[in-house]
C-alpha positions as a printed NumPy array, in Angstrom:
array([[ -7.013, 112.164,   7.248],
       [ -5.865, 111.738,   4.239],
       [ -2.989, 109.354,   4.449],
       [ -5.416, 107.069,   6.905],
       [ -7.817, 107.495,   3.647],
       [ -4.923, 105.943,   1.314],
       [ -3.414, 103.775,   3.441],
       [ -7.485, 101.616,   3.832],
       [ -7.342, 101.731,   0.023],
       [ -4.263, 100.241,  -0.131],
       [ -5.026,  97.483,   2.392],
       [ -8.546,  96.791,   0.528],
       [ -6.883,  96.528,  -2.826],
       [ -4.316,  94.176,  -1.339],
       [ -7.06 ,  92.168,   0.23 ],
       [ -8.929,  91.766,  -3.081],
       [ -5.565,  90.739,  -4.433],
       [ -4.72 ,  88.041,  -2.04 ],
       [ -8.414,  86.66 ,  -1.999],
       [ -8.593,  86.69 ,  -5.932],
       [ -5.542,  85.058,  -6.293],
       [ -5.62 ,  82.142,  -4.099],
       [ -3.666,  78.753,  -3.951],
       [ -5.47 ,  75.541,  -4.473],
       [ -4.472,  72.717,  -2.503],
       [ -5.641,  70.084,  -4.851],
       [ -3.878,  71.026,  -7.349],
       [ -0.367,  69.323,  -7.502],
       [ -0.036,  69.206, -11.676],
       [  1.938,  72.046, -14.371],
       [ -0.992,  72.769, -16.535],
       [ -0.705,  70.827, -19.897],
       [ -0.691,  72.715, -22.982],
       [ -1.06 ,  71.089, -26.426],
       [ -0.612,  73.287, -29.676],
       [ -2.13 ,  72.465, -32.659],
       [ -1.073,  74.928, -35.365],
       [  1.234,  76.007, -36.76 ],
       [  3.069,  72.359, -36.787],
       [  6.445,  72.551, -36.393],
       [  9.048,  72.899, -39.281],
       [  6.252,  74.253, -41.832],
       [  6.859,  77.401, -44.185],
       [  3.885,  79.558, -43.733],
       [  2.486,  82.576, -46.136],
       [  0.019,  85.004, -45.117],
       [ -2.026,  84.555, -42.33 ],
       [ -0.768,  82.055, -39.069],
       [ -3.508,  80.32 , -37.047],
       [ -1.997,  79.331, -33.738],
       [ -4.019,  77.198, -32.135],
       [ -4.35 ,  74.434, -29.12 ],
       [ -5.384,  73.901, -25.503],
       [ -4.472,  74.976, -22.489],
       [ -5.432,  72.69 , -19.066],
       [ -5.373,  72.56 , -15.6  ],
       [ -7.181,  72.48 , -12.087],
       [ -7.003,  76.042, -11.777],
       [ -5.114,  78.277, -14.573],
       [ -4.071,  82.082, -13.358],
       [ -1.842,  83.287, -16.56 ],
       [ -1.023,  82.551, -20.485],
       [  1.595,  84.389, -22.446],
       [  1.533,  83.782, -26.199],
       [  4.457,  84.825, -28.27 ],
       [  6.011,  84.771, -31.276],
       [  9.429,  86.011, -32.158],
       [ 12.136,  86.284, -34.831],
       [ 14.738,  83.069, -34.209],
       [ 17.757,  85.868, -35.451],
       [ 17.46 ,  88.36 , -32.623],
       [ 14.531,  87.205, -30.448],
       [ 12.122,  90.313, -31.223],
       [  8.543,  89.701, -31.157],
       [  6.374,  89.755, -33.762],
       [  3.024,  88.908, -32.26 ],
       [  1.857,  88.414, -28.938],
       [ -1.269,  87.646, -26.641],
       [ -2.163,  87.437, -22.775],
       [ -5.856,  86.194, -22.891],
       [ -7.818,  86.072, -19.507],
       [ -7.18 ,  82.689, -18.101],
       [ -7.697,  83.425, -14.149],
       [ -9.47 ,  80.356, -12.637],
       [-10.248,  78.739, -15.7  ],
       [ -9.972,  75.242, -16.357],
       [ -8.902,  74.824, -20.163],
       [ -8.512,  77.502, -22.722],
       [ -8.566,  76.815, -26.629],
       [ -6.3  ,  79.157, -27.921],
       [ -7.69 ,  80.465, -31.04 ],
       [ -5.055,  83.377, -32.641],
       [ -4.693,  84.549, -35.707],
       [ -1.806,  86.741, -36.634],
       [ -0.554,  88.383, -39.739],
       [  3.298,  88.989, -40.634],
       [  4.193,  92.257, -41.986],
       [  7.53 ,  93.628, -42.771],
       [  8.853,  90.017, -43.792],
       [ 11.154,  90.535, -46.606],
       [ 12.265,  86.531, -46.623],
       [ 11.489,  83.446, -45.417],
       [ 11.866,  84.103, -41.614],
       [ 12.801,  81.967, -38.626],
       [ 10.328,  82.149, -35.841],
       [  9.435,  80.444, -32.482],
       [  6.077,  80.103, -31.487],
       [  6.171,  80.203, -27.337],
       [  3.469,  79.594, -24.9  ],
       [  3.657,  79.718, -21.49 ],
       [  0.686,  78.422, -18.624],
       [  0.795,  79.409, -14.953],
       [ -1.186,  78.012, -12.202],
       [ -2.558,  79.167,  -8.965],
       [  0.186,  77.152,  -7.354],
       [  2.956,  78.613,  -9.264],
       [  3.287,  76.139, -11.304],
       [  4.66 ,  76.975, -15.169],
       [  5.122,  75.232, -18.102],
       [  6.461,  76.358, -21.516],
       [  5.928,  75.106, -25.061],
       [  7.653,  76.008, -28.268],
       [  6.99 ,  75.644, -32.085],
       [  9.669,  76.657, -34.849],
       [  8.379,  77.23 , -38.036],
       [  9.46 ,  79.804, -41.167],
       [  7.033,  82.365, -42.302],
       [  7.236,  83.789, -46.002],
       [  6.131,  87.049, -47.304]])
């Protein structure tokens, strides 16, 4: 009996996932990412504002990361909930810590939609202690 209950529960969960993440027939375009801050090649001391706009017919996932260029270590990451939105205003704040000298970093924003379209946008800048 327990096996049947578990199988029924698993079937219901899979059905929910299949219904909640659906393709949109009219969505033929990849999401659009516009990063407004930081700007490329700037050196920033203190708080780093990460701003921009992501749009699509139906967004699925969004990932925001800042990595150190020298070793690709992740210094900041966020995964805002964008499921089924048509636009999302990026408004993140990052305070770099344990930075002893000016450090080259890359902001990477990856957006995907329900039709497996994905786009990546990057901005290279520097942070200072």
